[in-house]
N, C-alpha and C positions, 0 to 999 in steps of 0.2 A: 162844634155845631155846625151843620151842614146849611148851605143857603140854596135856595131854589132859584134858578135863573130863568127868567122869561122872557122872549122877545117882545119888543113893543108892538102894539097893535097895528094894523096897516093903516088904520084911520088916522094916527098919530105920526106917521111917517111918511115923507116924500123924498124925491131925489135931491132936493135943495138943504135938507136938514142932516145934522151929525147923526152918527150911529149911536144908538141908545140900548142899554141892557137895564132890564129891571130885576131886581132881586128881592125876593119876598121876605122881609124882616119883621113880619106881624108878632112873632113870638120872642122877638129879642128885645132887651132893655136898651135905653138910649146909649148907655156906656159900651155895650157890646157893639152896637151899630158904629159908635165912634171908633172904637179900636179896630173894628173891620176895615174902616175906610182909611185910617191911618196906617195899617199895617199891610193892606192887600190891595188897594186901589191905586193905579197909576195915573188918574186924573184928579184934576182939582174941581171938575163940574160934576158936582153930585147935588141931588135933591131928594126930598121924601114926597111920596105920591099916595094918596089914600084912595082906594077904589073898591067898591063892593065888600066892604069890611075888611079888607086887607091892606096892609102897608107895604109899600114898595121903596126900596133904595134905587133911585134912577141914576145912571152912570152915563154921562155923554161922553164919547170920544171922538 
């Protein structure tokens, strides 16, 4: 399954914050998200964000 990566909105980002990536996981089951994080993500700082009917996995690097 391919995941859609979107940049964080400008309003959520300033020069003092860490870099963030949002990955659209709306159509994935929780187990699939967990497996993706375990196998493919190099950071421990992850969260889920719900916005406009979509769910995003937020990676802070």
